[in-house]
N, C-alpha and C positions, 0 to 999 in steps of 0.2 A: 891764782887769784880767786877768792871766794866770790859768791854772789854779791853784787853791789847793794849796799844798804839804801833803802828807799825812803827819804824824808818826805814830809807832807807837801813841801813846796817843789818837789822834783829833785833830780840829782845835781850834784855840784858840777861846775863847768867842765872840768877835765873828764869826769865820769860820764857826763852827758855826751861829750864828743865821741867817746868810744862806743857808747850804746847806740847813738845815731849812726855811726859808721857801720855797725852791724846791720841795722835795719836797712840802711841805704844799699849795702851790698846785696841783701836779699832782694830788694826792689830792682836793682840793676840786673840781677840774675834773671828774674821773671820778665823784666822789661826787654832785655836783649832777646830773650827767647821769643816773646810775642812779636817784636818787630821783625826779627829774622824770619819767623815762620810766615808772616804775611808776604814778605818779599820773595820767599822761596816757593810760594804756591805754584806759579806757572812752571817752574823747573821740576818740582815734585810731580805735577800732573803729567808732564811729558815723560819723565823718567819711569814712572810707575804705570804709564799707559792708562790713565784715568781721565774723566772729564773735569773741566774746571769746577762744576758744581760739586762733584764728589770730593775734589781736593780741598774745598772749603771746610770739610769735616776735620782736617788737620788743625784748623783753628777752632771749629765748633766743639770738638771733643774736649779740648783743654778748657774752653770757656764754660761748657756745660758741667764738667766735673767740678770746677771751682764753684760755680753757682749753686749746685745742689748741696754742697757741704758747708757753706759759709756760716749760716745761722747756727747749725748744730755745733760747729767748732767754736764759734764765738761764745755760745752758752757754756760749753765745756771749759773754755778759757776762764770764765768767771769763777768756775768751781775749782780748777786745779792750778790756776795762775797762767799768765800769758806767756811767760818764758818757755815752759815745756812745749806748748803748742807751736810757737814760732820756731824754736830750734829743731824740733822734729821735722817740720816742714822743710827747713833748709837742707837737712841731711837726705831726706827722701827725694827731694827735687833734684839734687845733684846726681843721685843714682839713676833716676828716671831719665835725666838728660843723656846719660851714657846709653840707656836703653834705646832712646830715639836715634842716637848716632849709629847704633848697630842694626836698626830696622831695615829690612829689605822688601817689605810689602806694605800695602796700605793698612790691612788689619793690625799688623804688629805695630806700625807707627802710631795708629790711632789708640791702641791699647797703652802704649808708652806715654802718649799725650794725656790719656785719662789719669794715669798715675801722677804725671806732672801736675795735672789740674788739682787732684786731691791734696797733694803736698803744697802746691801753691796756695790752695785755700787755707791751709794752716797759717801761712804767713799773712795773707791778705786779711784774714778774719780778725787778727789781733794787733796788726802793726800800728794803726791809729790809736788804739787803746794804750799800747805801750808808750807812745809818744806823749799822750796826755799825762802819764805818770812820770815820764822823764823830764818834762819841762814844767816850770812854774806857770800858773794860769796866764800871767801877763805876757808870756813869751810863747804861748802855745801856737799862735799863728806862724811864728818863725819856724817852729818845728815842722808844721804841716807844709810850709813853703819849701823847706829842705827836702821833704818827702816828694813833693811835686817836682822839684828840681831833679832829684835822682831818677824819677820816672821819665822826665823829659830827656835827660841826657842819655839814658839807655835807649830810648826810642830814637833819639837823633843819631846815636852811634850805630844802632842796629842795622838800618838800611845800608849805611856805608860799609860796615864790617861784613854784612851779608853779601853785598854785591862784590866786595873784594875777594871774599872766600870763594864765591861761585865762579869768579873769573879764573881761578887756579885749581879748584878742587870740586869734588862732588858735594851735593847738598847735605849728606850725613855729617860732614865736618862742621856745619853750622851749629848743630846741637852740641857737639863736643866742646865748643868754646865755653859752654856753661860750667864744665867740670872744674877747671882750676879756680874760677871765681867762687864756686860752691864750696870747695874745700877750704878756702880762706875764710869764707863767711861762717862755716860750721865751727872752725877752730876758734875764731874770735868770739862768736856768739856764746859758746859754752862758758866763756870766762867773764864776759862783760855785761850781758843782758841782766837787768835787775829783776829780782823777785817782786811780785805784786800781791796785794791782798787777795785772799780766797774767800768765796762764799759757800757756805754749806747748803747744798741742794741736791736733789735727785735728778739724774740725767733723764731727759724727756725723750725716750726712745720712740714712742708713738708719734710725737710731734716731729722728730727728726725724719722719720720715714715719710710722713705726710708732706713735709717741706720738700724733700728730695723728689717725690712724685709730682708735686705741683710744678716746680721749676722745670724738671726734666721733661715731663709730658708736654708742657706748653711750648718749650723751645723745639723739641722734636716735631711736634705737630705743625708749628710755624714753618719749619724747614720743608716738611712734606707738602705743605700747602703751596709752597713756591713752585712745585712741580705739577700743580693742578689741584682743584678742590675734590680730592679723592675721599671716599668714605673713611679710609684709615686716618687721613689727616684730621678730618672733622671729629673722628672718634677720639684721637689723641688730645685734641684741644678740649673737647668736652670732658674727658677724663681728668685733664689738668685742672679745669675749673671746678669739677666736683671735689678733687683732692684738696684744692685751695679752700673751698667752702668748709670741708671737714676740718682742715687745719685751723681756720679761724675759730670755728665753734669749739674745737678742742682747747685752744689757747685762752679763750675769753675768761674762764674762771681762775686762771693761774695768776699768782701774784707777780712773778717774774717770768713772763712768757718767753719762749724761744723766739717766736715772732714778736718783736717789740711793740705790741699793741699799745702798751702804756706810753711809749714814746711817740707813737703816731697820734695820740691825743693832743700832743703839743703842736700847734699849727706850724711853727718855724721848722720843726723837724720834718713833718709830713711834706711841706712844700719843698724843702731842700732835697728830700729823697726823690720826689717827682722830677725836680729840676735835673738831678743827677742822671736818672734813667734816660730822659730824653736827650740830654747833651752827649752822653756816651754812645747812645745809638747813632746819633749824627756823626760822631767821630769815626765809629767803626764802619759805617756805610761808605765813608770816603777811603779809609785805610785799606779795606779789603778789595774794593773795586778798582782803585786807581792803578795798582801794579799791572793788572790785566790790560787796562786802557793804555798805559804807557808802552807796554811791550807789544801787545797785539794790535792796538788801534793806531799808535803813533810810530811803531817800529823802533823804539828805543832799545838799547842793549840792557842787560842785567845791571851793569855798573851804572849806566845812565839812570835807570829806574830807581836804584838805591839813592843816588844823589838827588833826584827830583822829589823823593819822599822826605828828604832831610830837613828842608826849611821849616816845615810845620813844627816838629819837636824842638828844633833849635830856638824858634820863637817862643815856645812854651818855656824852655829852659831860661831864657832871658827874662821873661815877664813874671814867672812864678815866684821867685824870691821877692820881687817888688810887691806883688799882690799879697804875699805872706806878711810883710810888714804893715801894709795898709789895712789888712783884715783885722789886726789887733786894735784899730782905731775907728774904722768905718763899717757900717752894716753890710752884710752879704747881699741884701736886696739891691743896693745901689751898685756895688762892684760886680756882682754876678750878672745883673741885667745888662750892664754896659758891655761886658765881655761877650755875652751870648749874642747881642745884637751885632757885634763885630764879626763873630764866627758865622752867623747866618749870612751876613753880607759876603764874606769870603767864599762860602760854599756856592752862593748864587753867582759870584764872579767866575768860579770854576766851571759851572754849567755853561756860562757864556763864553768859554774859550773859543778862539778862532779855529777854523778847520785844521790849520797847520801851524800850531803855536810854536814859538821859540821857547827855549828853556827858561829864559827870563820871564816870559809871559806866565809860565806855570809857577815859577819860584815866588814871585811877589804875591800871587794869589794864595799860595800855601802859607806864606808868612802871615797874611792877614788872618787866615783861619787859626793859625797857631797862637797869635797874639790874643785873639778873642778867647780861645779855649784856656790859655794860661791865666788870663785875668779872672775867669770864672771859677776855675778849679779849686784853688786854695780857700777863698772865702766861703764857697759852698761846703767844702769838707769841714772847715772849722765850725760852721753853723750847725751841721749835723752832730758833731762831736760834743759841743758845749751847750746845746739846747736842753739836754737832759742831765740828771744827777750824775756825779762822778762814779758812783758805785754801779751805774749801768753803762759804763764806758765800753765794756765788752759787747753788749747788745748794740750800742750805737756804732761801734767799729764794724761789727758783723753786718749791720744793715747798710752802712756806707759802702762796704765792699760788695754786698749783694746788689745794691742799686747800680753800682758801676758795672758789675759783671752781667746783670740782667740787661742793661742797656747795650753793652758790647755784644752779648750773645744774640740779642734781638737784631742788632745792626748786621752782624755777620750772617744770620739766617735770612734776613731780608735781601742781602746781596745774592744769595743762592736763589731766592725767589725771583729776583730781577733777571738773573741769567735764564731762568725757565720761562718767564713771562715776556721779556723783551730781549731776546738774544742778540739783536743787532744794536741795541741802545741801552745795555744794562748799566753802564757807568753813568750815563746821563740821568737815567731814572734813579739810580742810587744817590747821586749827588743832590738831585732835586728833593728826594725824600729826606736826605740829611739836612738840607736847609730848612725844610718844614719842621723837623724835629728840633733843630736849634732855636727856631722862632717860638715854638711851643714851650721849650725850656725857659726862654726869656720871659714869657708871660707868667709862668709859675714863679719865676724869680721876682718879678714885679709885685706879686701878691704878698711877698714877705716884708715889703716896706711898712714900717711902723710896728712890726711884730718883734717880740723878744723871747 
C-alpha cells in the first residue's frame, strides 16, 4: 500500500481509522512502558541494590531524553514531514525496549532508557500534528480524545500487567512486553501513515543544542537540589537559566523559531501550555511516589500495588472520549478548569487518607483524580493545537509534548527531592505538592475564559 493521499479536510473514514490505529499503537507502546517502569521502581531498586532516589532515574532518564529532543524533532518534522519522524521513533523504541530487557546494571538500564526517550520523542513530537492532518477540523477533538483514550488505557493496563508479570518473572520481562507491540506498529505504520506537507527551512543546530542544554540542566539541577542545596545543583540550575536566555535571544529574530515564540504571543496557547506543565507535574508527583507508599508504607504486595494504581487511568479512559466530543463544542477554559478543580480535590483527599486505609478508601479517591485529569486533558490539548495556524502544527505539537514532559520530569524530580528532604513523609509531601500544582493549573485555565 502506498502512502495515503492527504486531502485538505483530512483522510477518508477508513483511511483515518488505520492511521489512528498506528498512532494509538505507538502511544500504547510508550504508555505501557511508562506505567510499568513506575510500578517496577521498588523491585528494580531492590534487585540492583540501589536507593529509591537513585531508582527514580529509571524514569527520569527517559523523561529527560524525551524533553531535550522534542522541539528540535518537531521543527525537523515540519521540514521533512511527520511520517518519517514518527515511524523512525517506533522502530528505534522497539529495539531500545529489547535493550532494557537485557540490562543487568543501573548504568546500562539508564542508557537504554535514554535511547527509548530519544525515540519516544520522535513519536511524541509529531503525533498531535499528524492527527490534525488526519481529521477534519470539526472532528479534531474526537481524534485528540482517542489519543487520550489510548494513553489512559495503556496506563490502566500497565500497572496490572506489570504486577502480573512481576508475580511470576523478573523485572526485565516488563520491558520485553513492548517488543511485539512495537513490531506490529512498525509494520502497520510503514504502510498507512499519511505524508504531510513539508516546509523548506534550514535546521537550527544552535537552537537545538541550546534547547537541549536548557531543559537538561534545569531538570538535572532540580534533581540534585533534592539532595541538598549543593553548589553543583545551583550551578546546574544557573547554567540552565543562562542557556534558556541564550535560546530565547537566538530565536527572537527567526520567522519560524524552534521554540515557538510566535505561538506564545497567542494568549490561549501560552495559558494552555502553562496549564499543561502544572497539571502533568501534579500527576507525576502522585504516580512516582504512590508505589513506594503502597508497598513500603502500607505493606501491599506488588500485585496489590498495581491494582491500586489502576483506578486513576481507568477513570481517564472513561472520561477522555466524552471530553473529546465536548471540546469540539465548549471552550477549554470551562472544561479544563472544572477538571482541574476535581483533580486537586482528589489529590487533597489522598493526603487525608486514614492511617490504615482499606483498598476501597484508596480506589475511590484515585477515581476522582482520574476523572478530573481526563476531563482536563483533551480540551487543553485541542486548545494548544488549534490556537495557531495549521502550518505551525509541528511546532504546536512539539510544544504540547514539551509542556507535558517538562511537567512530568519536574514532578518525578520533585519526588526524588521529597525522598531527600522528607524521608519519612515523602509521599504526603509529594501529594500535597501535587494538589498545589493542580490548583495552580486550574487558575491558569480560568484565565483562558473569553479568549480564542
